[in-house]
C-alpha positions in Angstrom: -0.9 -79.6 10.7 0.1 -81.5 7.6 3.5 -80.9 6.0 1.9 -79.4 2.9 -0.1 -76.9 5.0 3.1 -76.0 6.8 4.9 -75.3 3.5 1.9 -73.3 2.3 1.9 -71.3 5.5 5.7 -70.7 5.2 5.4 -69.6 1.6 2.5 -67.3 2.6 4.5 -65.6 5.3 7.5 -65.4 3.1 5.5 -63.7 0.4 3.9 -61.4 3.0 7.4 -60.5 4.3 8.6 -59.8 0.8 5.6 -57.6 0.0 6.0 -55.8 3.3 9.7 -55.3 2.6 8.9 -53.9 -0.8 6.2 -51.5 0.5 8.6 -50.4 3.3 11.4 -49.9 0.8 9.2 -47.8 -1.5 8.0 -45.7 1.4 11.6 -45.2 2.6 12.7 -44.3 -0.9 10.0 -41.7 -1.2 10.9 -40.3 2.2 14.6 -40.2 1.2 13.8 -38.3 -2.0 11.7 -35.8 0.0 14.6 -35.3 2.4 17.1 -34.9 -0.4 14.9 -32.3 -2.1 14.5 -30.4 1.2 18.2 -30.6 1.8 18.8 -29.2 -1.7 16.3 -26.4 -1.0 18.1 -25.5 2.3 21.4 -25.5 0.5 20.0 -23.0 -2.0 18.6 -20.8 0.8 21.9 -20.9 2.6 23.7 -19.8 -0.6 21.2 -17.0 -1.1 21.7 -15.8 2.5 25.5 -15.9 2.1 25.3 -13.9 -1.1 22.9 -11.3 0.5 25.2 -10.9 3.5 28.2 -10.5 1.1 26.3 -7.7 -0.7 25.2 -6.0 2.5 27.8 -3.2 2.4 26.9 -2.4 -1.2 23.2 -2.2 -0.3 24.1 0.1 2.6 26.0 2.4 0.3 23.0 2.4 -2.1 20.6 3.3 0.8 22.9 6.2 1.8 23.1 7.4 -1.8 19.3 7.3 -2.0 18.9 9.2 1.3 21.2 11.9 0.0 20.0 12.1 -3.6 16.3 11.1 -3.7 14.2 14.2 -3.8 12.0 15.3 -0.9 8.6 16.9 -1.2 6.3 18.0 1.6 3.0 16.9 -0.1 1.8 14.8 -3.0 0.9 18.0 -4.8 4.4 19.4 -4.3 5.8 16.1 -5.6 3.6 16.3 -8.7 4.5 19.9 -9.4 8.2 19.3 -8.9 8.1 16.4 -11.4 6.0 18.4 -13.9 8.1 21.5 -13.7 11.3 19.5 -14.1 10.0 17.7 -17.2 8.5 20.8 -18.6 11.7 22.8 -18.2 13.7 20.1 -20.1 11.0 20.0 -22.8 11.4 23.8 -23.2 15.1 23.5 -23.5 14.6 21.1 -26.4 11.9 23.4 -27.9 9.2 20.8 -27.8 5.5 21.7 -27.8 3.5 20.2 -24.9 0.1 19.1 -26.3 -1.4 17.4 -23.2 -0.6 16.6 -19.6 -2.2 14.3 -17.1 -1.1 13.6 -13.5 -1.2 10.1 -12.2 -2.5 9.1 -8.8 0.3 9.1 -6.2 1.5 5.7 -5.1 2.4 5.2 -1.5 4.5 2.2 -0.2 6.4 1.6 3.0 9.6 2.6 1.3 8.8 5.5 -1.1 6.2 7.7 -2.6 5.8 7.8 -6.4 4.6 10.7 -8.4 3.8 10.5 -12.1 2.8 12.6 -15.0 1.9 11.7 -18.6 2.8 14.3 -21.3 2.2 14.4 -25.0 4.7 16.5 -26.8 5.4 17.3 -30.4 8.8 18.0 -32.0 11.6 16.5 -34.2 12.6 13.0 -33.4 16.2 13.8 -32.2 14.9 16.5 -29.9 12.2 14.2 -28.4 14.7 11.4 -27.8 17.2 13.8 -26.3 14.5 15.2 -23.9 13.6 11.7 -22.8 17.2 10.8 -22.3 17.9 14.0 -20.2 14.8 13.4 -18.0 16.1 9.8 -17.2 19.6 10.9 -16.1 21.1 9.0 -13.2 20.8 12.0 -10.8 17.3 12.9 -11.9 15.6 9.8 -10.4 12.9 9.7 -13.1 11.8 6.6 -15.0 9.9 6.2 -18.3 7.7 3.0 -18.0 5.8 3.9 -21.1 6.6 5.8 -24.3 4.6 5.9 -27.5 6.0 7.6 -30.6 3.9 8.3 -33.7 4.3 10.6 -36.7 2.4 13.9 -36.7 -0.4 13.8 -39.2 -0.1 17.5 -40.1 3.7 17.7 -40.3 5.6 14.5 -41.3 8.9 16.1 -40.1 7.5 16.1 -36.5 6.5 13.3 -34.2 4.1 13.1 -31.3 5.3 11.4 -28.2 3.1 10.2 -25.4 5.4 9.5 -22.4 4.8 8.5 -18.8 7.3 9.9 -16.3 7.5 8.6 -12.7 9.7 9.7 -9.9 10.2 8.3 -6.4 10.3 10.6 -3.4 11.5 10.0 0.2 9.1 8.9 2.9 8.8 12.4 4.4 5.8 13.1 2.1 2.7 13.9 4.0 -0.8 13.2 2.8 -2.3 16.1 0.8 
């Protein structure tokens, strides 16, 4: 082999080694970034677990409070009637006229049963707002996911309110 061919071969292998080193470095850099991202994700998950465990006692207290205060009904029909009667009683106390009612289909989950009713009422704005406020009291267990207020066409001093009430019941509900 001639000296020029040897030099050419050495240069070829040197370039090949440099290219291989660059490819390997890029691969290792990519792998390191993936490991750092996974390490960061694990750190976040550990932090979340620590926070959850720190709040365990508070959540246990909340569960106990729910067991004591969440209403119980024997059937879906009873749950609907309990909610409707409760909301209707409070509407009567505020002297509101109930124009329409519609029961929602019960929702069943592994943790609770949900009953719902949609009412359309008519009355003065302060009385309607007070009624909605009373129904949502902390011990009542009712929520209002939807509320639509509109002025009454016949009497401008009155408003019509279409409101959806929902209440969760304990799991002792049986299928009706």
